[in-house]
VODREN-828344 format. One line per field, with one value per residue (C-alpha): residue number from 1; residue in three letters; x, y, z. Coordinates in pm, whole numbers, plus 50000, padded with zeros to 5 digits. Layout:
<rs>
n <- c(NUM ...)
res <- c(ALA ...)
u <- c(X ...)
v <- c(Y ...)
w <- c(Z ...)
</rs>
This chain:
<rs>
n <- c(1 2 3 4 5 6 7 8 9 10 11 12 13 14 15 16 17 18 19 20 21 22 23 24 25 26 27 28 29 30 31 32 33 34 35 36 37 38 39 40 41 42 43 44 45 46 47 48 49 50 51 52 53 54 55 56 57 58 59 60 61 62 63 64 65 66 67 68 69 70 71 72 73 74 75 76 77 78 79 80 81 82 83 84 85 86 87 88 89 90 91 92 93 94 95 96 97 98 99 100 101 102 103 104 105 106 107 108 109 110 111 112 113 114 115 116 117 118 119 120 121 122 123 124 125 126 127 128 129 130 131 132 133 134 135 136 137 138 139 140 141 142 143 144 145 146 147 148 149 150 151 152 153 154 155 156 157 158 159 160 161 162 163 164 165 166 167 168 169 170 171 172 173 174 175 176 177 178 179 180 181 182 183 184 185 186 187 188 189 190 191 192 193 194 195 196 197 198 199 200 201 202 203 204 205 206 207 208 209 210 211 212 213 214 215 216 217 218 219 220 221 222 223 224 225 226 227 228 229 230 231 232 233 234 235 236 237 238 239 240 241 242 243 244 245 246 247 248 249 250 251 252 253 254 255 256 257 258 259 260 261 262 263 264 265 266 267 268 269 270 271 272 273 274 275 276 277 278 279 280 281 282 283 284 285 286 287 288 289 290 291 292 293 294 295 296 297 298 299 300 301 302 303 304 305 306 307 308 309 310 311 312 313 314 315 316 317 318 319 320 321 322 323 324 325 326 327 328 329 330 331 332 333 334 335 336 337 338 339 340 341 342 343 344 345 346 347 348 349 350 351 352 353 354 355 356 357 358 359 360 361 362 363 364 365 366 367 368 369 370 371 372 373 374 375 376 377 378 379 380 381 382 383 384 385 386 387 388 389 390 391 392 393 394 395 396 397 398 399 400 401 402 403 404 405 406 407 408 409 410 411 412 413 414 415 416 417 418 419 420 421 422 423 424 425 426 427 428 429 430 431 432 433 434 435 436 437 438 439 440 441 442 443 444 445 446 447 448 449 450 451 452 453 454 455 456 457 458 459 460 461 462 463 464 465 466 467 468 469 470 471 472 473 474 475 476 477 478 479 480 481 482 483 484 485 486 487 488 489 490 491 492 493 494 495 496 497 498 499 500 501 502 503 504 505 506 507 508 509 510 511 512 513 514 515 516 517 518 519 520 521 522 523 524 525 526 527 528 529 530 531 532 533 534 535 536 537 538 539 540 541 542 543 544 545 546 547 548 549 550 551)
res <- c(MET ASN PRO ILE ASN ASN VAL VAL ASP ILE ALA ASN TYR VAL MET TYR GLU THR GLY GLN PRO LEU HIS VAL PHE ASP ALA ASP GLU ILE GLN GLY ASN LYS VAL VAL ILE LYS LYS LEU ASP SER GLY THR PRO PHE LYS THR LEU ASP GLU GLN ASP ARG LYS LEU ASP ARG LYS ASP LEU MET ILE CYS ASN ALA GLU ASN ALA MET CYS ILE ALA GLY VAL PHE GLY GLY PHE THR SER GLY VAL LYS GLU SER THR LYS ASN ILE PHE ILE GLU SER ALA TYR PHE SER PRO ALA GLY ILE ARG LYS THR ALA ARG ARG HIS GLY LEU SER THR ASP ALA SER TYR ARG TYR GLU ARG GLY ALA ASN PRO GLU VAL THR VAL PHE ALA LEU LYS ARG THR ALA MET LEU ILE LYS GLU LEU THR GLY ALA MET ILE SER SER ASP VAL VAL ASP VAL TYR PRO GLU LYS GLN LYS ARG THR GLU ILE SER PHE ARG LEU ASP TYR LEU ASN ARG ILE ALA GLY LYS VAL ILE ASN GLY ASP LYS VAL THR ASN ILE LEU THR SER LEU GLY PHE GLU ILE LEU GLY MET ARG GLU GLN SER TYR ASP LEU SER VAL PRO PRO TYR ARG ALA GLU VAL THR ARG GLU ILE ASP VAL VAL GLU GLU VAL LEU ARG ILE TYR GLY TYR ASN ASN ILE GLU ILE PRO GLU ARG MET GLN SER ALA ILE THR PRO ARG PRO ALA LEU ASP GLU MET ALA LEU LYS ASN ARG ILE ALA SER LEU LEU ALA ALA ARG GLY PHE LYS GLU VAL MET ASN ASN SER LEU SER SER GLU LYS TYR GLY SER GLU LYS SER ASN PHE VAL LYS LEU MET ASN PRO LEU SER ASN GLU LEU SER VAL LEU ARG MET SER LEU ASN PRO GLY GLY LEU GLU THR ILE ARG PHE ASN LEU ASN ARG LYS SER GLU ASP LEU LYS LEU VAL GLU PHE GLY LYS THR TYR GLU HIS GLY GLU ASN GLY ASP PHE ILE GLU SER SER LYS VAL ALA LEU TRP CYS THR GLY HIS THR SER ASN GLU SER TRP ARG LYS THR GLN LYS GLU THR ASP PHE TYR ASP LEU LYS GLU SER LEU GLU LEU VAL LEU ASN THR VAL GLY ILE LYS THR GLU LYS LEU LYS LYS THR VAL PHE GLU GLU SER PHE ALA GLU PHE GLY MET GLU TYR TYR PHE GLY LYS LYS SER THR ALA ARG ILE TRP LYS PHE SER ASP GLU THR LEU SER LYS SER ASP ILE ASP GLN ASP VAL TYR GLY ALA GLU ILE ASP TRP ALA GLN LEU VAL ASN ILE LEU SER GLU MET HIS THR LYS PHE THR PRO LEU PRO LYS PHE PRO SER MET ARG ARG ASP LEU ALA LEU LEU LEU ASP GLU SER VAL GLN TYR VAL GLU ILE GLU ARG ILE ALA LYS ASP VAL GLU ARG ASN ILE LEU ARG THR VAL ASN LEU PHE ASP VAL TYR LYS GLY LYS GLY ILE ASP PRO GLY LYS LYS SER TYR ALA VAL SER PHE GLU PHE ARG ASP ASP LYS LYS THR LEU THR ASP ILE GLN VAL ASP LYS VAL MET GLY LYS LEU ILE THR ARG LEU LYS LYS ASP LEU SER ALA GLU LEU ARG)
u <- c(48489 48746 48628 48865 48665 48320 48424 48633 48375 48102 48318 48378 48009 47917 48183 48018 47676 47751 48071 48245 48572 48616 48903 48880 49170 49250 49182 49423 49708 49642 49919 49842 49474 49521 49469 49671 49661 50004 50297 50623 50979 51088 51245 51043 50987 50628 50497 50161 49891 50051 50361 50566 50818 50779 50967 50735 50756 50719 50412 50227 49937 49944 49702 49913 49881 50085 50404 50376 50209 49906 49780 49860 49555 49299 49525 49637 49637 49931 50031 50019 49712 49461 49188 49309 49149 49262 49107 48860 48812 48792 48813 48628 48755 48541 48702 48719 49062 49177 49150 49477 49670 49546 49616 49976 50040 49898 50113 50427 50388 50247 49924 49567 49307 48929 48967 49218 49008 48710 48903 49089 48759 48609 48414 48104 48202 47838 47807 48105 47905 47617 47855 48026 47694 47577 47894 47867 47501 47571 47868 47652 47367 47570 47847 47681 47935 47860 47913 48134 48156 47978 48082 48374 48327 48610 48491 48658 48542 48243 48312 48111 47907 47996 47759 47703 47502 47315 47142 46863 46963 47315 47162 46946 47240 47452 47166 47048 46695 46464 46402 46108 46210 45982 46140 46487 46381 46251 46571 46791 46596 46584 46963 47000 47082 46949 46798 46913 46741 46572 46582 46444 46606 46871 46926 47161 47243 47409 47584 47535 47849 47879 47912 48265 48317 48045 48223 48121 47809 47886 47893 47534 47438 47583 47381 47054 47103 47203 46868 46668 46806 47038 46803 46534 46744 46643 46909 46794 46777 46994 47270 47392 47712 47953 48311 48558 48902 49098 49418 49600 49911 50220 50467 50759 50695 50674 51004 51173 51037 51175 51508 51546 51465 51722 51982 51939 52022 52343 52222 52362 52149 52294 52176 52293 52278 51946 52141 52267 52409 52237 52486 52278 51981 51899 51784 51425 51475 51239 51497 51407 51689 51828 51816 52159 52350 52668 52834 52754 52787 52509 52274 51951 51742 51778 51520 51645 51823 52055 52323 52383 52384 52641 52858 52856 52947 53234 53359 53370 53522 53806 53877 53884 53539 53405 53117 52830 52460 52309 51959 51831 51496 51483 51287 51309 51196 51082 50863 50513 50332 50157 50478 50417 50671 50639 50804 50813 50935 51136 51320 51629 51846 52189 52407 52754 53049 53012 52725 52954 53318 53542 53607 53729 53365 53256 53385 53284 52978 52923 52611 52358 52016 51834 52005 51863 51529 51507 51565 51311 51040 51111 51041 50713 50596 50687 50477 50182 50206 50221 50456 50315 49991 50163 50181 50540 50662 50995 51151 51336 51535 51846 52050 51953 52081 51769 51506 51165 50875 50604 50251 49971 49667 49771 50029 50399 50493 50854 51122 51458 51740 52103 52291 52422 52796 52761 52601 52866 53145 53020 53040 53390 53266 53419 53207 52842 52588 52221 51951 51590 51335 51003 50749 50685 50357 50218 50332 50161 49839 49827 49884 49634 49356 49454 49241 49448 49246 49342 49393 49375 49640 49551 49361 49430 49762 49903 50029 50329 50407 50730 50783 51109 51030 51242 51170 51304 51558 51328 51050 51035 50937 50656 50474 50469 50334 50065 49945 49940 49719 49496 49444 49367 49267 49100 49345 49679 49861 50217 50432 50808 51106 51379 51627 51740 51979 52155 52447 52535 52239 52036 52007 52140 51873 51696 51689 51542 51314 51238 50913 50716 50340 50172 49802 49570 49196 49077 48767 48889 49189 49290 49327 49590 49317 49216 49573 49672 49369 49485 49844 49721 49543 49848 50088 49857 49846 50224 50283 50028 50122 50497 50591 50720 50859 50877 51224)
v <- c(54000 54211 54316 54213 54224 54115 53762 53679 53844 53618 53309 53423 53495 53141 53005 53184 53077 52703 52644 52528 52709 52796 52932 53129 53115 53330 53071 53238 53171 52794 52677 52376 52419 52145 52130 51870 51792 51671 51718 51891 51841 51993 52336 52429 52809 52936 53294 53325 53594 53792 53829 53611 53368 53029 52699 52403 52074 51744 51672 51987 51917 52160 52261 52296 52358 52174 52356 52547 52543 52769 52721 52554 52327 52428 52691 52983 53087 53173 53528 53485 53263 53475 53696 54044 54353 54229 53882 53787 53413 53234 52877 52795 52518 52359 52064 51851 51796 51583 51785 51642 51720 52080 52136 52017 52221 52538 52490 52430 52761 52958 53030 53052 53141 53120 52819 52631 52705 52523 52239 52165 52110 51898 52036 51870 51664 51653 52029 52089 52073 52277 52551 52551 52591 52854 53057 53027 53133 53444 53546 53510 53702 53987 54035 53933 53651 53350 52989 52824 52461 52192 52092 51847 51632 51395 51182 50839 50693 50838 50912 50697 50865 50798 50550 50549 50325 50543 50416 50594 50454 50595 50938 50919 50815 51107 51355 51227 51236 51018 51190 51078 50863 51048 51376 51233 51106 51449 51618 51376 51409 51788 51793 51596 51255 50967 50686 50365 50136 50133 49869 49876 50171 50223 50379 50316 50663 50804 51132 51425 51475 51838 51726 51590 51645 51393 51058 50902 50818 51089 51345 51251 51290 51640 51728 51599 51781 52101 52113 51968 52245 52210 52440 52170 51921 51967 51968 51735 51867 51581 51400 51060 50895 50630 50743 50461 50593 50323 50478 50281 50101 50315 50059 50302 50385 50011 49949 50234 50103 49754 49892 50111 49819 49594 49873 49904 49532 49575 49491 49675 49721 49602 49642 49355 49327 49208 49034 48689 48370 48048 47854 47946 47745 47402 47279 47323 47684 47930 48202 48526 48545 48867 48905 49071 48982 49169 48839 48478 48570 48829 48660 48621 48805 48666 48418 48453 48713 48447 48439 48812 48789 48506 48693 48998 48781 48620 48963 49084 48762 48792 49134 49002 49133 48813 48924 49022 49101 49199 49288 49349 49476 49348 49186 48843 48743 48423 48282 48178 47866 48059 48212 48546 48718 48710 48986 48934 49161 49004 49102 48885 48861 48696 48643 48494 48518 48636 48816 49072 49173 49010 49213 49172 49148 48862 48610 48596 48390 48232 48347 48065 47985 48125 48466 48523 48370 48627 48912 48773 48725 49069 49222 49030 49103 49472 49529 49352 48984 48770 48484 48261 48251 48153 47793 47671 47385 47232 47412 47196 47328 47206 47504 47461 47216 47273 47544 47654 47820 48050 48032 48287 48083 47871 48113 48117 48449 48398 48130 48086 47837 47743 47722 47374 47310 47225 47561 47750 47552 47657 48019 47973 48045 47842 47952 47900 48135 48167 48319 48435 48573 48759 48761 49134 49107 48860 49083 49387 49190 49069 49415 49578 49345 49349 49545 49652 49659 49808 49549 49687 49592 49279 49346 49007 48834 48549 48212 48021 47652 47491 47142 46958 46702 46410 46349 46169 46378 46379 46565 46936 47208 47322 46994 47082 47428 47281 47032 47298 47530 47239 47140 47493 47791 48024 48092 47977 48295 48196 47886 47942 47710 47834 47544 47252 46994 46687 46511 46372 46208 46194 45869 45864 45963 46172 46543 46756 47053 47302 47474 47744 47795 48124 48128 48426 48489 48834 48817 48676 48562 48203 47948 47675 47415 47552 47571 47230 47076 47215 47104 46753 46733 46875 46622 46338 46454 46503 46150 46004 46196 46248 45970 46244 46176 46422 46482)
w <- c(47605 47423 47074 46794 46470 46365 46259 46567 46794 46651 46716 47074 47122 47015 47251 47544 47417 47372 47571 47252 47164 46795 46591 46266 46017 45715 45444 45201 45449 45452 45222 45008 45093 45352 45732 45926 46300 46413 46651 46560 46679 47008 46964 46654 46664 46654 46680 46856 46831 47115 46892 47128 46979 47150 47129 47076 47262 47077 47292 47177 46941 46647 46370 46055 45682 45420 45523 45850 46188 46223 46580 46911 46919 47179 47335 47117 46752 46532 46436 46060 46021 46212 46068 45966 45809 45468 45512 45239 45293 45629 45756 46083 46311 46584 46760 47072 47235 47524 47850 47988 47670 47652 48022 47992 47676 47833 48146 47941 47760 48054 47868 47995 47733 47712 47484 47702 48011 47857 47696 48022 48201 47926 47630 47486 47178 47066 47022 46790 46465 46606 46724 46384 46197 46444 46386 46005 46017 46226 46009 45697 45857 46006 45750 45425 45375 45157 45274 45013 45139 45339 45691 45701 46012 46111 46407 46369 46702 46879 47244 47482 47750 48114 48279 48655 48886 49137 49454 49635 49974 49918 49843 50154 50371 50249 50279 50616 50484 50273 49938 49725 49427 49182 49288 49225 48880 48781 48896 48703 48377 48407 48440 48117 48268 48061 48268 48100 48345 48684 48952 49301 49475 49203 48857 48568 48434 48124 48201 47957 47747 47862 48226 48209 48583 48677 48695 49029 49223 49479 49194 49105 49472 49465 49154 49300 49632 49453 49276 49565 49784 50080 50270 50241 50439 50802 51071 51353 51705 51827 51642 51750 51634 51750 51712 51745 51656 51481 51348 51081 51194 51128 50991 50995 51361 51436 51259 51447 51776 51713 51588 51898 52128 51960 51953 52331 52356 52158 51806 51506 51193 50861 50502 50285 49907 49763 49485 49566 49415 49312 49525 49830 49701 49570 49229 49346 49455 49288 49233 49054 48801 48656 48278 48262 48581 48667 48761 48849 49215 49180 48935 49138 49393 49742 49869 50228 50440 50585 50309 50342 50721 50722 50472 50701 51000 50807 50696 51056 51193 50942 51092 51451 51541 51693 51920 51697 51728 51393 51268 50915 50790 50432 50152 49992 49643 49475 49199 49301 49188 48910 48779 48950 49173 49552 49755 50132 50411 50694 51011 51068 51380 51414 51722 51761 51998 52358 52527 52691 52721 52980 53295 53653 53767 53543 53295 52934 52846 52506 52322 52310 52171 52474 52455 52107 52209 52487 52241 51993 52253 52398 52056 52017 52372 52347 52034 52196 52098 52412 52329 52601 52399 52074 51961 51947 51727 51628 51333 51082 50785 50606 50726 51094 51353 51563 51602 51713 51530 51671 51529 51565 51472 51173 51034 51118 51277 51384 51412 51577 51517 51550 51219 51141 51124 50754 50678 50876 50710 50364 50480 50633 50985 51269 51567 51662 51503 51599 51382 51410 51167 51196 50912 50882 50688 50943 51230 51077 51013 51372 51517 51277 51394 51759 52007 52306 52626 52959 53231 53585 53835 54039 54361 54517 54594 54392 54518 54381 54374 54252 54114 54046 53775 53655 53286 52984 52789 52484 52671 52593 52838 52610 52688 53060 52976 52752 53013 53288 53082 52987 53353 53479 53264 53514 53797 53648 53540 53454 53409 53427 53384 53621 53625 53408 53551 53411 53573 53912 54083 53760 53566 53208 52957 53218 53308 53584 53523 53803 53716 53899 53874 53971 54063 54114 54115 54005 54225 54556 54757 54687 54965 54998 54958 54616 54486 54626 54453 54116 54180 54258 53922 53746 53900 53806 53442 53424 53555 53314 52995 53041 53288 53516 53864 54151 54295)
</rs>
């Protein structure tokens, strides 16, 4: 401690003794005989005790008299208001200041003092008056001074002590040892913690005001173990633990993986405007409207990625770019039932035009529903979601001519459709467009909960059987798949539709499906008798449920 003079040295001594910073002013320099705590305008000049001229910030808390600033509160005193050799009357200040405020002020001015060091870490608001009286008593005793006034204490709202719930079983789990409850009680009371209540294996504690750093249950554990002694916690000869690494799903890596996969299939990523027009919704649409829209065309936040995708397609078609594969990773917005806002992340795909350029080797082929379905299912299968295990239903929306929806459990995960002619006409598009969408949040949830297991390569050969089925046109392939998996769950591995035929030789209202069935047993080689038995059951069910005929 650097000696200054007897008065300042006494104040510093009490600070080291109690942890409470104090500041002594020359009372004759307090103009107007008034002390005011306030903030001054940014740029106000102020000369500190180190004779440095500083520019104040409007966030700095200052101790002032009726006319001028005297001290940067809790940090550093002023040059003119401090105690000098000529000082005859003094004014002693003992205060509590916000740790955050003092820390920011000290950093702004590049200052680090004994006072700021203690205030930044949290002083004890209950010791301010004691420290003040202690300082006054020592000054009177050692200098022969006379106390000329009573203590003025301004404490408008008493600071509440921190209360923490503390569990013995939590302490024992962290320590790796059972510590006696009476021992814990003695340690807590000796450290100044007030026990507000005790329940079985737990305490309700009030933290001493001078322990500002103790705010959590784990802090109390640290205090108990510090006194108990870390050397008294035995290290066991053997330690057992189960380490199951479960890294969190990296959404950015997942997005990049999907984007790279689609780019390899010819898709180009687009970023459309999140602002949209109400014309793309109905009267019942729960649009999130802007308070000050730039125009009527950009007055709401989009509820779907489709309007932006169709606008991009129209823009490119008008510039003779007719073969398009586009993908967008974006968000949609709408009002919830309770008036709150719902923000959802989506992945949207759009295809139109031809699948490839015309060349001497092959003719151009129009993009169709199944081209986009292949890309969508490739994305899902690549990230680990087997589409053959997803429930598939018919997707019906006003903007779609037809579509299909994929369900994981009871939640929709993805959907695919062909835009209706009416929707395309409103967007001034005169060629077929197909769209698909993945619910990003649902995809992430599925992958986060999914446990990937290694499946060894099959040791035994598989057997294949093909059926050519004559069915009503209204029957969907998914019904055949459902019945097949219902008939045989153990050895049936895959069901695949490899041909659809309508035309010559087929009655009107009918169609022909050529379907393959692959069988394999992981424990033994299958025989023709076993497979033929399953196929017999399958044919019987197809005839009964779908009125199927064998061709």
